N, CA, C and O atoms as CSV, one atom per row, in Angstrom:
chain,resi,resn,atom,element,x,y,z
A,1,UNK,N,N,0.781,-1.228,0.027
A,1,UNK,CA,C,-0.018,-0.034,0.008
A,1,UNK,C,C,0.848,1.307,0.022
A,1,UNK,O,O,0.470,2.272,-0.642
A,2,UNK,N,N,1.982,1.355,0.765
A,2,UNK,CA,C,2.785,2.589,0.777
A,2,UNK,C,C,3.350,2.871,-0.580
A,2,UNK,O,O,3.551,4.047,-0.885
A,3,UNK,N,N,3.634,1.888,-1.445
A,3,UNK,CA,C,4.234,2.110,-2.775
A,3,UNK,C,C,3.152,2.670,-3.725
A,3,UNK,O,O,3.473,3.202,-4.788
A,4,UNK,N,N,1.940,2.552,-3.352
A,4,UNK,CA,C,0.829,3.008,-4.226
A,4,UNK,C,C,0.611,4.540,-4.092
A,4,UNK,O,O,0.101,5.159,-5.026
A,5,UNK,N,N,0.979,5.144,-2.978
A,5,UNK,CA,C,0.758,6.553,-2.741
A,5,UNK,C,C,1.498,7.435,-3.720
A,5,UNK,O,O,0.894,8.379,-4.228
A,6,UNK,N,N,2.759,7.197,-4.020
A,6,UNK,CA,C,3.496,8.052,-4.991
A,6,UNK,C,C,2.959,7.922,-6.365
A,6,UNK,O,O,3.000,8.889,-7.126
A,7,UNK,N,N,2.448,6.764,-6.737
A,7,UNK,CA,C,1.838,6.552,-8.053
A,7,UNK,C,C,0.524,7.329,-8.167
A,7,UNK,O,O,0.248,7.958,-9.189
A,8,UNK,N,N,-0.295,7.271,-7.082
A,8,UNK,CA,C,-1.516,8.048,-7.086
A,8,UNK,C,C,-1.271,9.585,-7.143
A,8,UNK,O,O,-1.975,10.325,-7.830
A,9,UNK,N,N,-0.236,10.021,-6.384
A,9,UNK,CA,C,0.110,11.437,-6.440
A,9,UNK,C,C,0.525,11.867,-7.881
A,9,UNK,O,O,0.141,12.948,-8.326
A,10,UNK,N,N,1.282,11.049,-8.587
A,10,UNK,CA,C,1.737,11.389,-9.951
A,10,UNK,C,C,0.513,11.420,-10.843
A,10,UNK,O,O,0.445,12.298,-11.703
A,11,UNK,N,N,-0.471,10.519,-10.706
A,11,UNK,CA,C,-1.632,10.462,-11.525
A,11,UNK,C,C,-2.461,11.755,-11.320
A,11,UNK,O,O,-2.959,12.338,-12.283
A,12,UNK,N,N,-2.598,12.192,-10.044
A,12,UNK,CA,C,-3.404,13.382,-9.711
A,12,UNK,C,C,-2.682,14.614,-10.344
A,12,UNK,O,O,-3.329,15.460,-10.961
A,13,UNK,N,N,-1.396,14.694,-10.187
A,13,UNK,CA,C,-0.613,15.858,-10.705
A,13,UNK,C,C,-0.724,15.894,-12.222
A,13,UNK,O,O,-0.891,16.957,-12.819
A,14,UNK,N,N,-0.627,14.700,-12.848
A,14,UNK,CA,C,-0.717,14.648,-14.350
A,14,UNK,C,C,-2.140,15.025,-14.823
A,14,UNK,O,O,-2.287,15.665,-15.864
A,15,UNK,N,N,-3.197,14.630,-14.060
A,15,UNK,CA,C,-4.530,14.959,-14.448
A,15,UNK,C,C,-4.752,16.456,-14.352
A,15,UNK,O,O,-5.353,17.043,-15.251
A,16,UNK,N,N,-4.269,17.105,-13.258
A,16,UNK,CA,C,-4.374,18.499,-13.067
A,16,UNK,C,C,-3.675,19.251,-14.159
A,16,UNK,O,O,-4.236,20.175,-14.747
A,17,UNK,N,N,-2.457,18.864,-14.432
A,17,UNK,CA,C,-1.651,19.542,-15.498
A,17,UNK,C,C,-2.350,19.404,-16.881
A,17,UNK,O,O,-2.361,20.363,-17.652
A,18,UNK,N,N,-2.922,18.243,-17.194
A,18,UNK,CA,C,-3.572,18.082,-18.471
A,18,UNK,C,C,-4.878,18.956,-18.526
A,18,UNK,O,O,-5.247,19.471,-19.581
A,19,UNK,N,N,-5.532,19.094,-17.389
A,19,UNK,CA,C,-6.779,19.922,-17.311
A,19,UNK,C,C,-6.390,21.407,-17.532
A,19,UNK,O,O,-7.046,22.106,-18.304
A,20,UNK,N,N,-5.365,21.864,-16.879
A,20,UNK,CA,C,-4.912,23.236,-16.984
A,20,UNK,C,C,-4.424,23.528,-18.462
A,20,UNK,O,O,-4.761,24.550,-19.059
A,21,UNK,N,N,-3.647,22.603,-18.981
A,21,UNK,CA,C,-3.177,22.735,-20.325
A,21,UNK,C,C,-4.335,22.778,-21.311
A,21,UNK,O,O,-4.309,23.564,-22.258
A,22,UNK,N,N,-5.286,21.998,-21.116
A,22,UNK,CA,C,-6.418,21.939,-22.017
A,22,UNK,C,C,-7.215,23.259,-21.992
A,22,UNK,O,O,-7.649,23.729,-23.044
A,23,UNK,N,N,-7.406,23.846,-20.834
A,23,UNK,CA,C,-8.131,25.102,-20.718
A,23,UNK,C,C,-7.260,26.248,-21.324
A,23,UNK,O,O,-7.770,27.196,-21.922
A,24,UNK,N,N,-6.020,26.116,-21.150
A,24,UNK,CA,C,-5.045,27.157,-21.695
A,24,UNK,C,C,-5.140,27.152,-23.176
A,24,UNK,O,O,-5.283,28.197,-23.811
A,25,UNK,N,N,-5.061,25.984,-23.728
A,25,UNK,CA,C,-5.077,25.881,-25.225
A,25,UNK,C,C,-6.447,26.217,-25.804
A,25,UNK,O,O,-6.548,26.830,-26.867
A,26,UNK,N,N,-7.494,25.813,-25.100
A,26,UNK,CA,C,-8.830,26.106,-25.672
A,26,UNK,C,C,-9.194,27.627,-25.571
A,26,UNK,O,O,-10.023,28.113,-26.340
A,27,UNK,N,N,-8.600,28.325,-24.669
A,27,UNK,CA,C,-8.846,29.765,-24.507
A,27,UNK,C,C,-8.181,30.589,-25.532
A,27,UNK,O,O,-8.454,31.786,-25.616
A,28,UNK,N,N,-7.314,30.021,-26.331
A,28,UNK,CA,C,-6.644,30.754,-27.364
A,28,UNK,C,C,-5.424,31.480,-26.867
A,28,UNK,O,O,-4.919,32.366,-27.557
A,29,UNK,N,N,-4.935,31.141,-25.702
A,29,UNK,CA,C,-3.796,31.850,-25.159
A,29,UNK,C,C,-2.585,31.524,-25.989
A,29,UNK,O,O,-1.754,32.410,-26.192
A,30,UNK,N,N,-2.423,30.300,-26.491
A,30,UNK,CA,C,-1.235,29.987,-27.236
A,30,UNK,C,C,-1.219,30.753,-28.572
A,30,UNK,O,O,-0.172,31.216,-29.024
A,31,UNK,N,N,-2.419,30.875,-29.199
A,31,UNK,CA,C,-2.516,31.655,-30.433
A,31,UNK,C,C,-2.194,33.110,-30.235
A,31,UNK,O,O,-1.519,33.718,-31.066
A,32,UNK,N,N,-2.668,33.684,-29.138
A,32,UNK,CA,C,-2.329,35.048,-28.864
A,32,UNK,C,C,-0.884,35.285,-28.577
A,32,UNK,O,O,-0.297,36.258,-29.050
A,33,UNK,N,N,-0.295,34.393,-27.794
A,33,UNK,CA,C,1.167,34.521,-27.555
A,33,UNK,C,C,1.959,34.283,-28.800
A,33,UNK,O,O,2.949,34.983,-29.014
A,34,UNK,N,N,1.602,33.355,-29.632
A,34,UNK,CA,C,2.350,33.140,-30.940
A,34,UNK,C,C,2.223,34.409,-31.767
A,34,UNK,O,O,3.214,34.819,-32.371
A,35,UNK,N,N,1.050,35.064,-31.832
A,35,UNK,CA,C,0.878,36.213,-32.666
A,35,UNK,C,C,1.650,37.426,-32.096
A,35,UNK,O,O,2.086,38.328,-32.812
A,36,UNK,N,N,1.785,37.380,-30.772
A,36,UNK,CA,C,2.541,38.504,-30.193
A,36,UNK,C,C,4.055,38.397,-30.447
A,36,UNK,O,O,4.739,39.394,-30.683
A,37,UNK,N,N,4.559,37.128,-30.390
A,37,UNK,CA,C,5.947,36.886,-30.577
A,37,UNK,C,C,6.319,36.903,-32.087
A,37,UNK,O,O,7.409,37.339,-32.456
A,38,UNK,N,N,5.438,36.443,-32.906
A,38,UNK,CA,C,5.670,36.390,-34.368
A,38,UNK,C,C,4.650,37.198,-35.077
A,38,UNK,O,O,3.671,36.635,-35.568
A,39,UNK,N,N,4.818,38.519,-35.165
A,39,UNK,CA,C,3.774,39.320,-35.807
A,39,UNK,C,C,3.661,38.966,-37.310
A,39,UNK,O,O,4.649,38.581,-37.936
A,40,UNK,N,N,2.515,39.092,-37.844
A,40,UNK,CA,C,2.245,38.789,-39.244
A,40,UNK,C,C,3.093,39.704,-40.139
A,40,UNK,O,O,3.148,40.913,-39.914
A,41,UNK,N,N,3.738,39.139,-41.130
A,41,UNK,CA,C,4.527,39.918,-42.069
A,41,UNK,C,C,3.599,40.629,-43.052
A,41,UNK,O,O,2.455,40.232,-43.274
A,42,UNK,N,N,4.151,41.705,-43.633
A,42,UNK,CA,C,3.352,42.402,-44.665
A,42,UNK,C,C,3.343,41.450,-45.896
A,42,UNK,O,O,4.166,40.538,-45.975
A,43,UNK,N,N,2.461,41.657,-46.799
A,43,UNK,CA,C,2.335,40.823,-47.985
A,43,UNK,C,C,3.599,40.520,-48.683
A,43,UNK,O,O,3.791,39.395,-49.143
A,44,UNK,N,N,4.490,41.485,-48.787
A,44,UNK,CA,C,5.752,41.273,-49.533
A,44,UNK,C,C,6.930,40.938,-48.600
A,44,UNK,O,O,8.083,40.945,-49.031
A,45,UNK,N,N,6.639,40.648,-47.333
A,45,UNK,CA,C,7.717,40.343,-46.422
A,45,UNK,C,C,8.461,41.525,-45.883
A,45,UNK,O,O,9.536,41.359,-45.308
A,46,UNK,N,N,7.904,42.779,-46.054
A,46,UNK,CA,C,8.583,43.960,-45.655
A,46,UNK,C,C,8.068,44.352,-44.270
A,46,UNK,O,O,6.994,43.930,-43.843
A,47,UNK,N,N,8.853,45.156,-43.595
A,47,UNK,CA,C,8.482,45.642,-42.251
A,47,UNK,C,C,7.375,46.694,-42.457
A,47,UNK,O,O,7.307,47.302,-43.526
A,48,UNK,N,N,6.528,46.912,-41.479
A,48,UNK,CA,C,5.522,48.023,-41.643
A,48,UNK,C,C,6.250,49.313,-41.671
A,48,UNK,O,O,7.285,49.494,-41.029
A,49,UNK,N,N,5.668,50.245,-42.459
A,49,UNK,CA,C,6.231,51.587,-42.723
A,49,UNK,C,C,6.386,52.347,-41.389
A,49,UNK,O,O,7.342,53.108,-41.239
A,50,UNK,N,N,5.490,52.165,-40.436
A,50,UNK,CA,C,5.580,52.850,-39.148
A,50,UNK,C,C,6.840,52.452,-38.429
A,50,UNK,O,O,7.502,53.285,-37.812
A,51,UNK,N,N,7.169,51.207,-38.504
A,51,UNK,CA,C,8.408,50.680,-37.790
A,51,UNK,C,C,9.626,51.259,-38.501
A,51,UNK,O,O,10.588,51.659,-37.845
A,52,UNK,N,N,9.603,51.310,-39.786
A,52,UNK,CA,C,10.752,51.849,-40.531
A,52,UNK,C,C,10.921,53.367,-40.186
A,52,UNK,O,O,12.033,53.849,-39.971
A,53,UNK,N,N,9.793,54.078,-40.143
A,53,UNK,CA,C,9.901,55.513,-39.801
A,53,UNK,C,C,10.427,55.701,-38.383
A,53,UNK,O,O,11.249,56.581,-38.129
A,54,UNK,N,N,9.943,54.857,-37.450
A,54,UNK,CA,C,10.445,54.951,-36.070
A,54,UNK,C,C,11.937,54.668,-36.035
A,54,UNK,O,O,12.652,55.330,-35.283
A,55,UNK,N,N,12.438,53.725,-36.807
A,55,UNK,CA,C,13.881,53.438,-36.871
A,55,UNK,C,C,14.635,54.598,-37.390
A,55,UNK,O,O,15.699,54.925,-36.865
A,56,UNK,N,N,14.120,55.256,-38.430
A,56,UNK,CA,C,14.753,56.439,-38.998
A,56,UNK,C,C,14.898,57.529,-37.956
A,56,UNK,O,O,15.960,58.140,-37.836
A,57,UNK,N,N,13.815,57.783,-37.185
A,57,UNK,CA,C,13.867,58.846,-36.229
A,57,UNK,C,C,14.911,58.487,-35.096
A,57,UNK,O,O,15.680,59.318,-34.614
A,58,UNK,N,N,14.855,57.203,-34.737
A,58,UNK,CA,C,15.749,56.745,-33.634
A,58,UNK,C,C,17.211,56.882,-34.043
A,58,UNK,O,O,18.048,57.357,-33.275
A,59,UNK,N,N,17.505,56.446,-35.297
A,59,UNK,CA,C,18.901,56.498,-35.761
A,59,UNK,C,C,19.360,57.932,-35.976
A,59,UNK,O,O,20.537,58.243,-35.795
A,60,UNK,N,N,18.420,58.819,-36.368
A,60,UNK,CA,C,18.713,60.217,-36.581
A,60,UNK,C,C,19.059,60.852,-35.261
A,60,UNK,O,O,19.991,61.652,-35.182
A,61,UNK,N,N,18.325,60.510,-34.222
A,61,UNK,CA,C,18.608,61.057,-32.853
A,61,UNK,C,C,19.971,60.553,-32.398
A,61,UNK,O,O,20.759,61.322,-31.847
A,62,UNK,N,N,20.259,59.281,-32.618
A,62,UNK,CA,C,21.540,58.725,-32.185
A,62,UNK,C,C,22.687,59.376,-32.913
A,62,UNK,O,O,23.728,59.644,-32.312
A,63,UNK,N,N,22.526,59.630,-34.158
A,63,UNK,CA,C,23.613,60.375,-34.921
A,63,UNK,C,C,23.789,61.780,-34.398
A,63,UNK,O,O,24.921,62.261,-34.336
A,64,UNK,N,N,22.726,62.458,-34.021
A,64,UNK,CA,C,22.859,63.805,-33.486
A,64,UNK,C,C,23.474,63.798,-32.112
A,64,UNK,O,O,23.986,64.828,-31.673
A,65,UNK,N,N,23.448,62.712,-31.430
A,65,UNK,CA,C,23.965,62.701,-30.025
A,65,UNK,C,C,25.299,62.012,-29.853
A,65,UNK,O,O,25.747,61.812,-28.724
A,66,UNK,N,N,25.963,61.632,-30.976
A,66,UNK,CA,C,27.233,61.000,-30.852
A,66,UNK,C,C,28.233,62.087,-30.424
A,66,UNK,O,O,28.295,63.146,-31.048
A,67,UNK,N,N,29.003,61.833,-29.380
A,67,UNK,CA,C,29.958,62.835,-28.895
A,67,UNK,C,C,31.104,63.039,-29.901
A,67,UNK,O,O,31.396,62.153,-30.704
A,68,UNK,N,N,31.747,64.218,-29.848
A,68,UNK,CA,C,32.717,64.562,-30.800
A,68,UNK,C,C,33.940,63.660,-30.772
A,68,UNK,O,O,34.581,63.495,-31.810
A,69,UNK,N,N,34.296,63.067,-29.638
A,69,UNK,CA,C,35.460,62.179,-29.553
A,69,UNK,C,C,35.138,60.749,-29.785
A,69,UNK,O,O,35.965,59.892,-29.472
A,70,UNK,N,N,33.991,60.427,-30.314
A,70,UNK,CA,C,33.533,59.001,-30.479
A,70,UNK,C,C,34.437,58.341,-31.564
A,70,UNK,O,O,34.896,59.022,-32.481
A,71,UNK,N,N,34.670,57.090,-31.456
A,71,UNK,CA,C,35.487,56.341,-32.428
A,71,UNK,C,C,34.764,56.416,-33.807
A,71,UNK,O,O,33.539,56.485,-33.902
A,72,UNK,N,N,35.597,56.398,-34.841
A,72,UNK,CA,C,35.114,56.411,-36.205
A,72,UNK,C,C,34.215,55.239,-36.547
A,72,UNK,O,O,33.258,55.353,-37.313
A,73,UNK,N,N,34.561,54.101,-35.947
A,73,UNK,CA,C,33.722,52.892,-36.150
A,73,UNK,C,C,32.287,53.111,-35.742
A,73,UNK,O,O,31.373,52.590,-36.382
A,74,UNK,N,N,32.075,53.865,-34.699
A,74,UNK,CA,C,30.715,54.152,-34.221
A,74,UNK,C,C,29.990,55.012,-35.217
A,74,UNK,O,O,28.830,54.734,-35.523
A,75,UNK,N,N,30.633,56.072,-35.754
A,75,UNK,CA,C,29.995,56.910,-36.791
A,75,UNK,C,C,29.658,56.078,-38.000
A,75,UNK,O,O,28.545,56.170,-38.518
A,76,UNK,N,N,30.597,55.258,-38.472
A,76,UNK,CA,C,30.403,54.425,-39.648
A,76,UNK,C,C,29.264,53.438,-39.431
A,76,UNK,O,O,28.449,53.249,-40.334
A,77,UNK,N,N,29.181,52.825,-38.309
A,77,UNK,CA,C,28.101,51.893,-38.091
A,77,UNK,C,C,26.716,52.568,-38.060
A,77,UNK,O,O,25.728,52.054,-38.584
A,78,UNK,N,N,26.703,53.742,-37.418
A,78,UNK,CA,C,25.397,54.523,-37.370
A,78,UNK,C,C,24.985,55.007,-38.745
A,78,UNK,O,O,23.818,54.914,-39.126
A,79,UNK,N,N,25.960,55.528,-39.490
A,79,UNK,CA,C,25.608,55.971,-40.878
A,79,UNK,C,C,25.164,54.801,-41.792
A,79,UNK,O,O,24.249,54.949,-42.602
A,80,UNK,N,N,25.820,53.657,-41.647
A,80,UNK,CA,C,25.480,52.502,-42.428
A,80,UNK,C,C,24.043,52.084,-42.067
A,80,UNK,O,O,23.228,51.865,-42.964
A,81,UNK,N,N,23.740,51.977,-40.843
A,81,UNK,CA,C,22.363,51.600,-40.389
A,81,UNK,C,C,21.338,52.599,-40.834
A,81,UNK,O,O,20.253,52.223,-41.279
A,82,UNK,N,N,21.672,53.911,-40.719
A,82,UNK,CA,C,20.759,54.957,-41.126
A,82,UNK,C,C,20.533,54.881,-42.643
A,82,UNK,O,O,19.396,55.002,-43.099
A,83,UNK,N,N,21.590,54.684,-43.422
A,83,UNK,CA,C,21.441,54.591,-44.904
A,83,UNK,C,C,20.567,53.397,-45.293
A,83,UNK,O,O,19.714,53.505,-46.174
A,84,UNK,N,N,20.792,52.229,-44.611
A,84,UNK,CA,C,20.005,51.028,-44.899
A,84,UNK,C,C,18.485,51.290,-44.615
A,84,UNK,O,O,17.636,50.929,-45.430
A,85,UNK,N,N,18.181,51.877,-43.530
A,85,UNK,CA,C,16.798,52.173,-43.164
A,85,UNK,C,C,16.190,53.263,-44.075
A,85,UNK,O,O,15.016,53.231,-44.446
A,86,UNK,N,N,17.044,54.197,-44.398
A,86,UNK,CA,C,16.584,55.250,-45.332
A,86,UNK,C,C,16.237,54.682,-46.763
A,86,UNK,O,O,15.265,55.092,-47.398
A,87,UNK,N,N,17.031,53.785,-47.190
A,87,UNK,CA,C,16.758,53.136,-48.464
A,87,UNK,C,C,15.546,52.247,-48.432
A,87,UNK,O,O,14.788,52.171,-49.399
A,88,UNK,N,N,15.359,51.555,-47.286
A,88,UNK,CA,C,14.145,50.774,-47.105
A,88,UNK,C,C,12.893,51.596,-47.167
A,88,UNK,O,O,11.922,51.218,-47.821
A,89,UNK,N,N,12.909,52.721,-46.490
A,89,UNK,CA,C,11.720,53.627,-46.522
A,89,UNK,C,C,11.543,54.175,-47.909
A,89,UNK,O,O,10.405,54.259,-48.370
A,90,UNK,N,N,12.606,54.559,-48.618
A,90,UNK,CA,C,12.497,55.086,-49.954
A,90,UNK,C,C,11.870,54.004,-50.881
A,90,UNK,O,O,11.024,54.321,-51.717
A,91,UNK,N,N,12.265,52.816,-50.733
A,91,UNK,CA,C,11.773,51.741,-51.627
A,91,UNK,C,C,10.295,51.483,-51.291
A,91,UNK,O,O,9.503,51.227,-52.199
A,92,UNK,N,N,9.920,51.544,-50.049
A,92,UNK,CA,C,8.492,51.296,-49.715
A,92,UNK,C,C,7.601,52.403,-50.284
A,92,UNK,O,O,6.472,52.146,-50.701
A,93,UNK,N,N,8.114,53.628,-50.297
A,93,UNK,CA,C,7.284,54.742,-50.764
A,93,UNK,C,C,7.605,55.070,-52.181
A,93,UNK,O,O,7.149,56.084,-52.711
A,94,UNK,N,N,8.405,54.205,-52.825
A,94,UNK,CA,C,8.733,54.352,-54.230
A,94,UNK,C,C,9.404,55.684,-54.582
A,94,UNK,O,O,9.114,56.279,-55.620
A,95,UNK,N,N,10.298,56.139,-53.709
A,95,UNK,CA,C,11.104,57.289,-53.916
A,95,UNK,C,C,12.458,56.815,-54.509
A,95,UNK,O,O,13.146,55.961,-53.951
A,96,UNK,N,N,12.785,57.397,-55.626
A,96,UNK,CA,C,14.074,57.064,-56.329
A,96,UNK,C,C,15.228,57.591,-55.547
A,96,UNK,O,O,15.207,58.712,-55.040
A,97,UNK,N,N,16.259,56.750,-55.455
A,97,UNK,CA,C,17.513,57.173,-54.737
A,97,UNK,C,C,18.670,56.620,-55.445
A,97,UNK,O,O,18.587,55.644,-56.191
A,98,UNK,N,N,19.783,57.280,-55.191
A,98,UNK,CA,C,21.105,56.855,-55.719
A,98,UNK,C,C,22.107,56.697,-54.604
A,98,UNK,O,O,23.310,56.871,-54.795
A,99,UNK,N,N,21.584,56.359,-53.417
A,99,UNK,CA,C,22.495,56.340,-52.260
A,99,UNK,C,C,23.640,55.329,-52.329
A,99,UNK,O,O,24.755,55.604,-51.886
A,100,UNK,N,N,23.347,54.165,-52.890
A,100,UNK,CA,C,24.425,53.171,-52.999
A,100,UNK,C,C,25.450,53.519,-54.038
A,100,UNK,O,O,26.606,53.108,-53.936
A,101,UNK,N,N,25.032,54.298,-55.076
A,101,UNK,CA,C,25.981,54.695,-56.098
A,101,UNK,C,C,26.742,55.981,-55.800
A,101,UNK,O,O,27.667,56.346,-56.526
A,102,UNK,N,N,26.342,56.672,-54.714
A,102,UNK,CA,C,26.985,57.929,-54.351
A,102,UNK,C,C,28.185,57.640,-53.474
A,102,UNK,O,O,28.138,56.780,-52.595
A,103,UNK,N,N,29.267,58.374,-53.727
A,103,UNK,CA,C,30.464,58.154,-52.904
A,103,UNK,C,C,30.265,58.891,-51.555
A,103,UNK,O,O,29.463,59.812,-51.403
A,104,UNK,N,N,31.060,58.400,-50.609
A,104,UNK,CA,C,31.021,58.937,-49.220
A,104,UNK,C,C,31.488,60.335,-49.239
A,104,UNK,O,O,32.432,60.674,-49.952
A,105,UNK,N,N,30.818,61.201,-48.433
A,105,UNK,CA,C,31.278,62.591,-48.294
A,105,UNK,C,C,30.112,63.512,-48.583
A,105,UNK,O,O,28.963,63.135,-48.352
A,106,UNK,N,N,30.371,64.706,-49.079
A,106,UNK,CA,C,29.376,65.668,-49.334
A,106,UNK,C,C,28.276,65.243,-50.317
A,106,UNK,O,O,27.104,65.554,-50.103
A,107,UNK,N,N,28.657,64.517,-51.419
A,107,UNK,CA,C,27.608,64.071,-52.331
A,107,UNK,C,C,26.643,63.156,-51.650
A,107,UNK,O,O,25.440,63.247,-51.896
A,108,UNK,N,N,27.113,62.280,-50.807
A,108,UNK,CA,C,26.239,61.335,-50.136
A,108,UNK,C,C,25.334,62.066,-49.124
A,108,UNK,O,O,24.160,61.725,-48.983
A,109,UNK,N,N,25.873,63.049,-48.437
A,109,UNK,CA,C,25.133,63.797,-47.493
A,109,UNK,C,C,24.027,64.551,-48.199
A,109,UNK,O,O,22.908,64.614,-47.689
A,110,UNK,N,N,24.305,65.118,-49.346
A,110,UNK,CA,C,23.278,65.773,-50.171
A,110,UNK,C,C,22.180,64.815,-50.616
A,110,UNK,O,O,21.004,65.178,-50.616
A,111,UNK,N,N,22.570,63.543,-51.011
A,111,UNK,CA,C,21.594,62.576,-51.464
A,111,UNK,C,C,20.743,62.210,-50.279
A,111,UNK,O,O,19.532,62.061,-50.442
A,112,UNK,N,N,21.308,62.053,-49.070
A,112,UNK,CA,C,20.502,61.752,-47.863
A,112,UNK,C,C,19.453,62.836,-47.633
A,112,UNK,O,O,18.285,62.538,-47.381
A,113,UNK,N,N,19.876,64.082,-47.721
A,113,UNK,CA,C,18.945,65.169,-47.518
A,113,UNK,C,C,17.850,65.226,-48.598
A,113,UNK,O,O,16.700,65.559,-48.313
A,114,UNK,N,N,18.206,64.916,-49.764
A,114,UNK,CA,C,17.211,64.814,-50.860
A,114,UNK,C,C,16.183,63.746,-50.615
A,114,UNK,O,O,14.986,63.943,-50.823
A,115,UNK,N,N,16.687,62.570,-50.153
A,115,UNK,CA,C,15.787,61.439,-49.899
A,115,UNK,C,C,14.886,61.809,-48.709
A,115,UNK,O,O,13.681,61.568,-48.782
A,116,UNK,N,N,15.396,62.360,-47.661
A,116,UNK,CA,C,14.656,62.776,-46.512
A,116,UNK,C,C,13.507,63.787,-46.930
A,116,UNK,O,O,12.349,63.662,-46.533
A,117,UNK,N,N,13.905,64.714,-47.698
A,117,UNK,CA,C,12.903,65.685,-48.188
A,117,UNK,C,C,11.813,65.045,-49.080
A,117,UNK,O,O,10.640,65.416,-49.023
A,118,UNK,N,N,12.237,64.092,-49.884
A,118,UNK,CA,C,11.248,63.413,-50.696
A,118,UNK,C,C,10.312,62.512,-49.875
A,118,UNK,O,O,9.126,62.398,-50.187
A,119,UNK,N,N,10.840,61.883,-48.842
A,119,UNK,CA,C,10.039,61.014,-47.940
A,119,UNK,C,C,9.074,61.910,-47.132
A,119,UNK,O,O,7.912,61.552,-46.943
A,120,UNK,N,N,9.551,63.055,-46.665
A,120,UNK,CA,C,8.645,63.951,-46.014
A,120,UNK,C,C,7.598,64.539,-46.888
A,120,UNK,O,O,6.476,64.788,-46.449
A,121,UNK,N,N,7.961,64.776,-48.174
A,121,UNK,CA,C,6.954,65.175,-49.185
A,121,UNK,C,C,5.909,64.122,-49.458
A,121,UNK,O,O,4.779,64.413,-49.849
A,122,UNK,N,N,6.317,62.904,-49.243
A,122,UNK,CA,C,5.384,61.767,-49.453
A,122,UNK,C,C,4.507,61.521,-48.254
A,122,UNK,O,O,3.589,60.703,-48.316
A,123,UNK,N,N,4.786,62.255,-47.092
A,123,UNK,CA,C,3.943,62.185,-45.960
A,123,UNK,C,C,4.516,61.426,-44.779
A,123,UNK,O,O,3.855,61.291,-43.749
A,124,UNK,N,N,5.763,60.918,-44.919
A,124,UNK,CA,C,6.441,60.223,-43.838
A,124,UNK,C,C,7.108,61.190,-42.889
A,124,UNK,O,O,7.841,62.084,-43.312
A,125,UNK,N,N,6.857,61.014,-41.617
A,125,UNK,CA,C,7.512,61.886,-40.569
A,125,UNK,C,C,8.860,61.299,-40.270
A,125,UNK,O,O,8.964,60.284,-39.581
A,126,UNK,N,N,9.884,61.920,-40.775
A,126,UNK,CA,C,11.251,61.449,-40.577
A,126,UNK,C,C,11.907,62.110,-39.376
A,126,UNK,O,O,12.562,61.446,-38.572
A,127,UNK,N,N,11.730,63.400,-39.260
A,127,UNK,CA,C,12.248,64.128,-38.095
A,127,UNK,C,C,11.234,64.371,-37.081
A,127,UNK,O,O,10.095,64.733,-37.379
A,128,UNK,N,N,11.642,64.171,-35.843
A,128,UNK,CA,C,10.629,64.381,-34.847
A,128,UNK,C,C,10.976,63.879,-33.527
A,128,UNK,O,O,10.185,64.002,-32.592
């Protein structure tokens, strides 16, 4: 009889766990959590435009706040990320750009400003 007690406890615990799991699954909790962790992609697999615009604003603020003595690698990484997100936004709003073909320096800065102005003209809030 004493050897039967642990087996009965295991059966009760397993029954309770199955009952709780069944209620959890039937309530749609798993589906809600899956949708929260894995948001639906846009039809073409692109990020939503609101997210891209938020990234542009965030990277623009980070570029403005880089201290003057920061390493060159930090500047290059931020500019590379900013350019990638800027091109992504331009492609989503069908704004023509030559950012990849423009050499680094003043011509590239002018192209960035042109793209930002075109994006703002298309209604995207880039600065803010």
